[in-house]
N, C-alpha and C positions, 0 to 999 in steps of 0.2 A: 504494500500500500504506500502510495506517495501522497504527500500533501504540501501545498504551498500555503504558508500561513502569513498573512499580512496584518500588521497592526493598523487599525483604521480609526479615524474620527467618525466616519459614517460609511455605509456601504448599502447598496441595494441591487436587486436582480429583477429583471423584467423578462417576461416571455409573452410574445404576441401583443406587446404594448401594455400588458398588465403587470403590476408590481406583485411578485409572489413572496418576496422576502426583503426585509429592510431592518438595519440596525443603526444605532448611534455608536458610541465608543465600544470597541471590542476587536474581534478578530474575524477576518474573512478567510475561510478555509476552502481552498480549491482541492478536491479530493479525487484521486485516481485509484482505481482498483485493478490489481494485477491478477494473473491467472492462479497464483499460489496463495492468495490471501484468504485468511480465515479469522476466527474470533481472537486469536492471539494478536494478529495485526491490528484489529479493531481496538483492542485494549491498549496496545502499545502506543498507537498514534493518538488515541483519545486521551490517554494520560499525559502524553507529551504536550498536546495542545493546551490542556488545562493547566499544566504545570510550568510551561515556559515563562521564565521571568524576563519578559521583554517590555514591560511598562515601566515608566520612570518613577523612581522614588523621590523623596523631597530634595535630594541632591542631584536630580536629573540623571541618575545612573539606572540602567536597565536592571531592575532588581525586584520587580513586582509582577505577580501572575494575574491572569484574567479574573479568577475568583476574588482576589484581593482588591481589585479596582471595581468590581461589580459590572464587568463588561459582558457583552453579548456576543453570540457567534452567528455568522451568516455562512451557511454550508452550501457549496456549489459543486456538483459532480463535474469532473473534467478528465475524460479518458485520454486526452492528448498529453497528459503527464507521462504516459507510457510510450510516447512517440520516440522512435529510434531514428535519428538523423545521421547515423554514421556512414551509411552507404547511399550514394546517389543524392537526388534533390527532393525526393518525395519520402516523407516519414513512413516507417513501418509501425503498425500498431499490434504486432503479433503478441507482445507481452501483456496487452490489456485483456482483462477478463471479458467474456461474452456478455452482452448487455443484460440479459435476464439474471444471470448469476451475479453480475456486478451490482445490479440494483438491490439484490438481497443483502449484499455486504454493505453497501451504502446505507440502506435502511437500518441495518444493525448498528452501524457507526452513529447515525443520528439518534437511535434509541439509547446507545451507551452514553452519549452526551446528556440526553434527557434524564437518564437514571442518576447521573452525577449532579443533577440540578441545573444543567445548562441546555435547555431545549433550544435547538438551533432554529433560526429562520432559514428558509431553504429556497433554492431554485427549483426547477422542474427537471427531474432526472432525464437525461438523454435529449433534452430539448435544445434548440438554439436559443441562447440567452444573451441579454445585454447586461453586463455587470458594470456598475458604477461605484467607484470608491474614492475616498479621500484618504490616501495612504499617510499615516502619521509617522514621520521620521525622515525618510521612509524606512520602515523596518519590514523586511521580508525574510522568512526562514523556510528552508527546505527540509522536509522530513521524509525518511524512507524506512519503512519497517524492516526491510531486508539488510539495512546497514546499521544495525544496532551496536555492533562491536567493532 
């Protein structure tokens, strides 16, 4: 599982001109599901997202986590995080999970965040979406559950 996590002052996602998710201060999480991903990956990335100390403390050092600032999460599916651009000019998406299975893992991830007390606002799985954000910092982190060690 791969995630791009951006610290935002605000973010929203629209599908077909309709806003499906919107947050103020918090994290925009772009989530890609790979072929080998399971509940262990869900827990690992979920705990990382909630535990990242990337918000500023009183000295303006990145030292505070999302729960500590009372932030929100906007979760957006993004299979292109598994795009492999090493060969040729067109990305290969062979490592991305099939859509039906990926949606189950994505839903499990959203459920895990909800169980932890942070129900995410969401985009529409596998839809063409317009994501708007005000990146704070900018601060952008890359997470990959297969690169834990």
